[in-house]
C-alpha positions as CSV (number, residue, x, y, z in Angstrom):
1,M,-46.4,-54.7,-7.1
2,K,-48.3,-51.6,-5.9
3,N,-45.0,-49.8,-5.0
4,R,-43.4,-50.7,-8.3
5,L,-46.4,-49.2,-10.1
6,K,-46.1,-46.0,-8.1
7,A,-42.4,-45.8,-8.7
8,F,-43.0,-46.3,-12.5
9,I,-45.6,-43.6,-12.6
10,L,-43.3,-41.2,-10.7
11,L,-40.3,-41.9,-13.0
12,A,-42.5,-41.5,-16.1
13,M,-43.7,-38.1,-14.9
14,L,-40.2,-36.9,-14.0
15,P,-39.4,-35.4,-17.5
16,I,-42.6,-33.4,-17.4
17,V,-42.0,-32.0,-14.0
18,M,-38.2,-31.5,-14.3
19,P,-36.8,-31.1,-17.8
20,A,-33.2,-32.5,-17.9
21,F,-31.8,-30.0,-20.4
22,S,-32.5,-26.8,-18.4
23,A,-29.8,-25.6,-16.1
24,Q,-31.6,-22.3,-15.4
25,P,-35.1,-21.8,-14.0
26,P,-37.6,-20.8,-16.7
27,G,-38.4,-17.2,-17.1
28,D,-35.0,-15.7,-16.8
29,F,-35.2,-13.8,-20.1
30,A,-37.3,-10.7,-20.9
31,K,-37.3,-11.6,-24.6
32,S,-37.3,-15.0,-26.4
33,G,-35.1,-13.7,-29.3
34,I,-31.5,-12.8,-29.5
35,S,-30.4,-9.4,-30.9
36,V,-27.1,-9.6,-32.8
37,G,-24.7,-6.6,-33.2
38,L,-22.6,-6.6,-36.4
39,V,-19.7,-4.3,-36.8
40,V,-19.3,-3.4,-40.4
41,E,-16.6,-1.4,-42.4
42,D,-19.1,0.7,-44.4
43,L,-22.4,1.3,-42.7
44,N,-24.1,2.7,-45.9
45,K,-22.9,-0.2,-48.0
46,S,-24.2,-2.7,-45.5
47,L,-27.5,-0.9,-45.0
48,D,-28.0,-1.0,-48.8
49,F,-27.3,-4.7,-48.8
50,Y,-29.5,-5.7,-45.9
51,L,-32.4,-3.4,-46.9
52,N,-32.4,-3.9,-50.6
53,V,-31.0,-7.4,-51.2
54,I,-32.1,-9.3,-48.1
55,G,-35.3,-7.2,-47.7
56,M,-34.9,-6.3,-44.0
57,V,-36.6,-3.1,-42.6
58,K,-35.1,-0.4,-40.6
59,T,-36.9,-0.1,-37.3
60,S,-34.8,2.3,-35.3
61,A,-31.4,3.8,-34.7
62,F,-29.4,5.3,-31.8
63,S,-26.0,6.7,-31.0
64,V,-23.6,5.9,-28.2
65,V,-21.5,8.9,-27.2
66,S,-17.8,8.5,-26.5
67,A,-17.9,8.6,-22.7
68,R,-20.8,6.2,-22.5
69,A,-19.2,3.7,-24.9
70,K,-16.1,3.6,-22.7
71,E,-18.2,3.3,-19.5
72,L,-20.1,0.4,-20.9
73,G,-17.0,-1.3,-22.1
74,L,-18.2,-1.2,-25.7
75,S,-15.2,0.7,-27.0
76,N,-12.1,2.6,-25.8
77,G,-13.9,5.9,-26.2
78,D,-15.0,5.6,-29.8
79,R,-18.6,7.0,-30.3
80,F,-20.8,5.1,-32.7
81,D,-24.2,4.9,-34.3
82,V,-26.3,1.8,-34.3
83,T,-29.0,1.0,-36.9
84,I,-31.5,-1.7,-36.0
85,L,-32.9,-3.9,-38.8
86,K,-35.5,-6.7,-38.6
87,L,-37.0,-9.1,-41.0
88,E,-40.4,-7.5,-40.1
89,N,-41.4,-4.5,-38.0
90,S,-42.7,-6.4,-35.0
91,E,-41.8,-6.5,-31.4
92,Q,-41.1,-10.3,-31.6
93,A,-38.7,-10.1,-34.6
94,A,-35.0,-10.5,-33.9
95,E,-32.9,-7.4,-34.1
96,W,-29.9,-7.2,-36.5
97,K,-27.9,-4.2,-35.2
98,L,-25.4,-2.7,-37.6
99,M,-22.7,-0.3,-36.4
100,S,-19.4,1.0,-37.9
101,F,-16.3,2.5,-36.4
102,G,-15.0,3.4,-39.9
103,K,-12.2,0.8,-39.7
104,K,-11.0,-2.0,-41.9
105,A,-11.5,-5.5,-40.7
106,A,-8.6,-6.9,-38.7
107,H,-9.2,-10.5,-39.8
108,P,-8.8,-11.9,-43.3
109,K,-11.8,-12.2,-45.6
110,Q,-13.5,-15.6,-45.3
111,Y,-14.2,-17.6,-48.5
112,F,-15.7,-20.6,-46.6
113,V,-17.4,-20.9,-43.3
114,P,-14.4,-22.6,-41.5
115,D,-11.9,-19.9,-42.5
116,D,-12.3,-18.0,-39.2
117,T,-13.8,-18.5,-35.8
118,G,-16.7,-16.7,-34.2
119,M,-20.1,-16.0,-35.8
120,Q,-19.7,-17.0,-39.4
121,Y,-23.2,-17.2,-40.8
122,I,-26.9,-16.6,-40.3
123,T,-29.8,-18.5,-41.7
124,I,-32.9,-16.7,-42.9
125,Y,-36.0,-18.7,-43.7
126,V,-38.2,-17.1,-46.4
127,K,-41.8,-17.8,-47.6
128,S,-40.6,-17.8,-51.3
129,M,-37.2,-17.8,-52.8
130,R,-38.4,-16.0,-55.9
131,P,-38.3,-12.3,-54.6
132,I,-34.9,-13.0,-53.0
133,L,-33.4,-14.4,-56.2
134,E,-34.8,-11.4,-58.2
135,R,-33.2,-8.9,-55.8
136,I,-29.9,-10.9,-55.8
137,K,-29.9,-10.6,-59.6
138,K,-31.0,-6.9,-59.7
139,Y,-28.2,-5.9,-57.3
140,K,-25.6,-8.2,-58.9
141,V,-24.8,-10.1,-55.7
142,K,-22.8,-13.3,-56.3
143,T,-24.2,-16.5,-54.9
144,L,-21.6,-19.0,-53.5
145,G,-21.2,-22.7,-54.3
146,I,-23.7,-24.1,-56.8
147,T,-26.6,-22.1,-55.5
148,P,-29.5,-21.8,-55.7
149,T,-29.9,-25.5,-55.2
150,K,-32.5,-27.9,-53.9
151,L,-32.1,-28.5,-50.2
152,D,-34.8,-31.1,-50.0
153,E,-38.1,-31.9,-51.7
154,T,-39.7,-28.5,-50.8
155,R,-37.0,-26.0,-50.1
156,D,-34.2,-24.3,-52.0
157,F,-30.9,-23.0,-50.6
158,V,-28.9,-19.9,-51.5
159,L,-25.6,-19.0,-50.0
160,L,-24.2,-15.4,-50.3
161,Q,-22.0,-13.0,-48.4
162,D,-22.7,-9.5,-47.1
163,P,-20.2,-6.7,-47.9
164,D,-18.0,-7.7,-45.0
165,G,-17.9,-11.4,-45.8
166,N,-20.5,-12.7,-43.4
167,F,-22.2,-15.7,-44.8
168,I,-26.0,-15.7,-45.2
169,E,-28.0,-18.9,-45.9
170,M,-31.4,-18.3,-47.5
171,I,-33.8,-21.2,-47.2
172,G,-37.3,-21.4,-48.6
173,P,-39.6,-22.8,-51.3
174,K,-39.0,-21.7,-54.9
């Protein structure tokens, strides 16, 4: 009986000591957030959208010269500029990095999320949907589907696309 109790206690503690979902040891990452790089056709048009409609803030920018871009494997020698946006200007906020090579998209425009593979949408949670809806109206951005709509008892949902067709879900209280 005593051995069974010990075994039960050890088995009960196992999830605390060794989480089953983790294949990597904790602490491998220098930051807890992921920065996303988005290649856009028209950098100014995209900056206008993300700064004025979505409400992001520009936090920094940098350039990658031709030789360095090739060395890093980022391009075949095309230089480019990167503008970093965030939802708020804080170290913890995720980075939304916009860059343009001045080229048209090689894939067809998406009208619905399953129209293409790869990253298709982002979700942004807001404190209030009101200022978002005001900016959407002011800048004449078309919402998709029948949105805004109630997502649940406390939150509304708006779906729109950026100038390059990337879907953006906005979720928050009205």
